TORKOL-4160 file (C-alpha; in steps of 0.2 Angstrom, whole numbers, padded with zeros to 4 digits, m for minus):
163
<pt num="1" X="0000" Y="0000" Z="0000"/>
<pt num="2" X="0007" Y="0017" Z="m0004"/>
<pt num="3" X="0012" Y="0029" Z="0009"/>
<pt num="4" X="m0002" Y="0041" Z="0003"/>
<pt num="5" X="m0015" Y="0027" Z="0005"/>
<pt num="6" X="m0009" Y="0023" Z="0022"/>
<pt num="7" X="m0010" Y="0041" Z="0027"/>
<pt num="8" X="m0028" Y="0042" Z="0021"/>
<pt num="9" X="m0035" Y="0025" Z="0025"/>
<pt num="10" X="m0028" Y="0021" Z="0042"/>
<pt num="11" X="m0034" Y="0036" Z="0051"/>
<pt num="12" X="m0051" Y="0034" Z="0044"/>
<pt num="13" X="m0051" Y="0015" Z="0049"/>
<pt num="14" X="m0045" Y="0019" Z="0067"/>
<pt num="15" X="m0058" Y="0033" Z="0069"/>
<pt num="16" X="m0072" Y="0022" Z="0064"/>
<pt num="17" X="m0066" Y="0007" Z="0073"/>
<pt num="18" X="m0063" Y="0015" Z="0090"/>
<pt num="19" X="m0045" Y="0009" Z="0088"/>
<pt num="20" X="m0037" Y="0026" Z="0087"/>
<pt num="21" X="m0035" Y="0027" Z="0105"/>
<pt num="22" X="m0016" Y="0026" Z="0109"/>
<pt num="23" X="m0011" Y="0011" Z="0119"/>
<pt num="24" X="m0001" Y="0022" Z="0130"/>
<pt num="25" X="m0016" Y="0032" Z="0135"/>
<pt num="26" X="m0025" Y="0015" Z="0140"/>
<pt num="27" X="m0009" Y="0010" Z="0150"/>
<pt num="28" X="m0008" Y="0026" Z="0158"/>
<pt num="29" X="m0026" Y="0024" Z="0164"/>
<pt num="30" X="m0022" Y="0007" Z="0170"/>
<pt num="31" X="m0008" Y="0013" Z="0180"/>
<pt num="32" X="m0019" Y="0026" Z="0188"/>
<pt num="33" X="m0031" Y="0012" Z="0193"/>
<pt num="34" X="m0017" Y="0002" Z="0201"/>
<pt num="35" X="m0012" Y="0018" Z="0210"/>
<pt num="36" X="m0029" Y="0020" Z="0217"/>
<pt num="37" X="m0032" Y="0036" Z="0206"/>
<pt num="38" X="m0049" Y="0030" Z="0200"/>
<pt num="39" X="m0057" Y="0046" Z="0196"/>
<pt num="40" X="m0042" Y="0052" Z="0186"/>
<pt num="41" X="m0042" Y="0035" Z="0177"/>
<pt num="42" X="m0061" Y="0036" Z="0173"/>
<pt num="43" X="m0058" Y="0054" Z="0166"/>
<pt num="44" X="m0044" Y="0047" Z="0155"/>
<pt num="45" X="m0054" Y="0032" Z="0149"/>
<pt num="46" X="m0070" Y="0041" Z="0146"/>
<pt num="47" X="m0066" Y="0049" Z="0129"/>
<pt num="48" X="m0060" Y="0032" Z="0122"/>
<pt num="49" X="m0075" Y="0022" Z="0130"/>
<pt num="50" X="m0087" Y="0035" Z="0123"/>
<pt num="51" X="m0078" Y="0032" Z="0106"/>
<pt num="52" X="m0081" Y="0014" Z="0106"/>
<pt num="53" X="m0064" Y="0007" Z="0112"/>
<pt num="54" X="m0068" Y="m0010" Z="0119"/>
<pt num="55" X="m0054" Y="m0010" Z="0131"/>
<pt num="56" X="m0059" Y="0007" Z="0139"/>
<pt num="57" X="m0077" Y="0001" Z="0140"/>
<pt num="58" X="m0072" Y="m0014" Z="0149"/>
<pt num="59" X="m0062" Y="m0004" Z="0162"/>
<pt num="60" X="m0076" Y="0008" Z="0165"/>
<pt num="61" X="m0087" Y="m0008" Z="0168"/>
<pt num="62" X="m0075" Y="m0014" Z="0181"/>
<pt num="63" X="m0075" Y="0003" Z="0189"/>
<pt num="64" X="m0094" Y="0002" Z="0191"/>
<pt num="65" X="m0094" Y="m0016" Z="0195"/>
<pt num="66" X="m0082" Y="m0013" Z="0210"/>
<pt num="67" X="m0087" Y="0005" Z="0214"/>
<pt num="68" X="m0069" Y="0011" Z="0210"/>
<pt num="69" X="m0070" Y="0030" Z="0210"/>
<pt num="70" X="m0089" Y="0029" Z="0206"/>
<pt num="71" X="m0104" Y="0023" Z="0216"/>
<pt num="72" X="m0106" Y="0004" Z="0213"/>
<pt num="73" X="m0119" Y="0002" Z="0200"/>
<pt num="74" X="m0122" Y="m0016" Z="0193"/>
<pt num="75" X="m0134" Y="m0010" Z="0179"/>
<pt num="76" X="m0121" Y="0002" Z="0172"/>
<pt num="77" X="m0107" Y="m0010" Z="0174"/>
<pt num="78" X="m0117" Y="m0023" Z="0165"/>
<pt num="79" X="m0120" Y="m0010" Z="0151"/>
<pt num="80" X="m0102" Y="m0006" Z="0149"/>
<pt num="81" X="m0097" Y="m0024" Z="0149"/>
<pt num="82" X="m0110" Y="m0028" Z="0136"/>
<pt num="83" X="m0104" Y="m0014" Z="0124"/>
<pt num="84" X="m0086" Y="m0021" Z="0125"/>
<pt num="85" X="m0092" Y="m0039" Z="0124"/>
<pt num="86" X="m0101" Y="m0037" Z="0108"/>
<pt num="87" X="m0084" Y="m0030" Z="0101"/>
<pt num="88" X="m0076" Y="m0047" Z="0106"/>
<pt num="89" X="m0068" Y="m0042" Z="0122"/>
<pt num="90" X="m0065" Y="m0058" Z="0132"/>
<pt num="91" X="m0063" Y="m0051" Z="0149"/>
<pt num="92" X="m0080" Y="m0041" Z="0147"/>
<pt num="93" X="m0088" Y="m0057" Z="0141"/>
<pt num="94" X="m0083" Y="m0066" Z="0157"/>
<pt num="95" X="m0090" Y="m0051" Z="0166"/>
<pt num="96" X="m0107" Y="m0053" Z="0158"/>
<pt num="97" X="m0106" Y="m0072" Z="0161"/>
<pt num="98" X="m0103" Y="m0068" Z="0180"/>
<pt num="99" X="m0118" Y="m0056" Z="0181"/>
<pt num="100" X="m0129" Y="m0069" Z="0173"/>
<pt num="101" X="m0123" Y="m0082" Z="0184"/>
<pt num="102" X="m0125" Y="m0072" Z="0200"/>
<pt num="103" X="m0140" Y="m0062" Z="0195"/>
<pt num="104" X="m0133" Y="m0047" Z="0203"/>
<pt num="105" X="m0141" Y="m0032" Z="0196"/>
<pt num="106" X="m0153" Y="m0043" Z="0186"/>
<pt num="107" X="m0170" Y="m0049" Z="0189"/>
<pt num="108" X="m0164" Y="m0067" Z="0192"/>
<pt num="109" X="m0149" Y="m0078" Z="0188"/>
<pt num="110" X="m0149" Y="m0085" Z="0170"/>
<pt num="111" X="m0136" Y="m0100" Z="0170"/>
<pt num="112" X="m0140" Y="m0103" Z="0151"/>
<pt num="113" X="m0134" Y="m0086" Z="0146"/>
<pt num="114" X="m0120" Y="m0086" Z="0159"/>
<pt num="115" X="m0113" Y="m0102" Z="0151"/>
<pt num="116" X="m0115" Y="m0094" Z="0133"/>
<pt num="117" X="m0105" Y="m0079" Z="0138"/>
<pt num="118" X="m0092" Y="m0089" Z="0147"/>
<pt num="119" X="m0090" Y="m0100" Z="0132"/>
<pt num="120" X="m0088" Y="m0084" Z="0120"/>
<pt num="121" X="m0075" Y="m0078" Z="0132"/>
<pt num="122" X="m0066" Y="m0094" Z="0131"/>
<pt num="123" X="m0067" Y="m0093" Z="0112"/>
<pt num="124" X="m0060" Y="m0076" Z="0113"/>
<pt num="125" X="m0045" Y="m0082" Z="0123"/>
<pt num="126" X="m0049" Y="m0078" Z="0141"/>
<pt num="127" X="m0040" Y="m0092" Z="0151"/>
<pt num="128" X="m0051" Y="m0090" Z="0166"/>
<pt num="129" X="m0067" Y="m0093" Z="0156"/>
<pt num="130" X="m0063" Y="m0112" Z="0155"/>
<pt num="131" X="m0063" Y="m0113" Z="0174"/>
<pt num="132" X="m0080" Y="m0104" Z="0174"/>
<pt num="133" X="m0087" Y="m0116" Z="0162"/>
<pt num="134" X="m0081" Y="m0131" Z="0172"/>
<pt num="135" X="m0089" Y="m0124" Z="0187"/>
<pt num="136" X="m0106" Y="m0120" Z="0179"/>
<pt num="137" X="m0108" Y="m0135" Z="0167"/>
<pt num="138" X="m0114" Y="m0147" Z="0181"/>
<pt num="139" X="m0128" Y="m0135" Z="0186"/>
<pt num="140" X="m0136" Y="m0136" Z="0168"/>
<pt num="141" X="m0147" Y="m0150" Z="0161"/>
<pt num="142" X="m0144" Y="m0157" Z="0143"/>
<pt num="143" X="m0158" Y="m0146" Z="0137"/>
<pt num="144" X="m0151" Y="m0130" Z="0145"/>
<pt num="145" X="m0133" Y="m0134" Z="0137"/>
<pt num="146" X="m0142" Y="m0136" Z="0120"/>
<pt num="147" X="m0150" Y="m0119" Z="0122"/>
<pt num="148" X="m0134" Y="m0111" Z="0127"/>
<pt num="149" X="m0125" Y="m0119" Z="0112"/>
<pt num="150" X="m0139" Y="m0110" Z="0101"/>
<pt num="151" X="m0134" Y="m0094" Z="0109"/>
<pt num="152" X="m0116" Y="m0097" Z="0107"/>
<pt num="153" X="m0118" Y="m0101" Z="0088"/>
<pt num="154" X="m0129" Y="m0085" Z="0085"/>
<pt num="155" X="m0116" Y="m0074" Z="0094"/>
<pt num="156" X="m0100" Y="m0082" Z="0088"/>
<pt num="157" X="m0102" Y="m0080" Z="0070"/>
<pt num="158" X="m0105" Y="m0061" Z="0073"/>
<pt num="159" X="m0092" Y="m0058" Z="0087"/>
<pt num="160" X="m0079" Y="m0070" Z="0080"/>
<pt num="161" X="m0082" Y="m0072" Z="0062"/>
<pt num="162" X="m0065" Y="m0080" Z="0058"/>
<pt num="163" X="m0065" Y="m0093" Z="0073"/>
């Protein structure tokens, strides 16, 4: 690809995909979180998260899930995790699975959906998802596992089209 095309196409792709956020900015926000500077980290992540960066969305979800620099809010945490999950973020997918498994912030637990999201997370490469699947599988009937597999098939082709 010519230098001219790279200079024209890449910035457009990055802007549309939400991938234009510098890795250094995300790392700086992570460092702030590790130092307990949660409000600063949230402010640093906010533009990227609002622009659709899955990593930033997942970190905002963590903040709401754990009440780090914000009031704990399971509904908002779930929402931020869901945004990142649909973009293929395996950690956020495990977060969604956990919310469905525990039912926290939801009307009731839903083990079928929990299993499906853990499985999607495993497909995405989250090593902890296999442990979650191992723990939840005995709690499901054959019919429930079949139902979960239908959800996995529906989402996998969309979230992970090449896996």
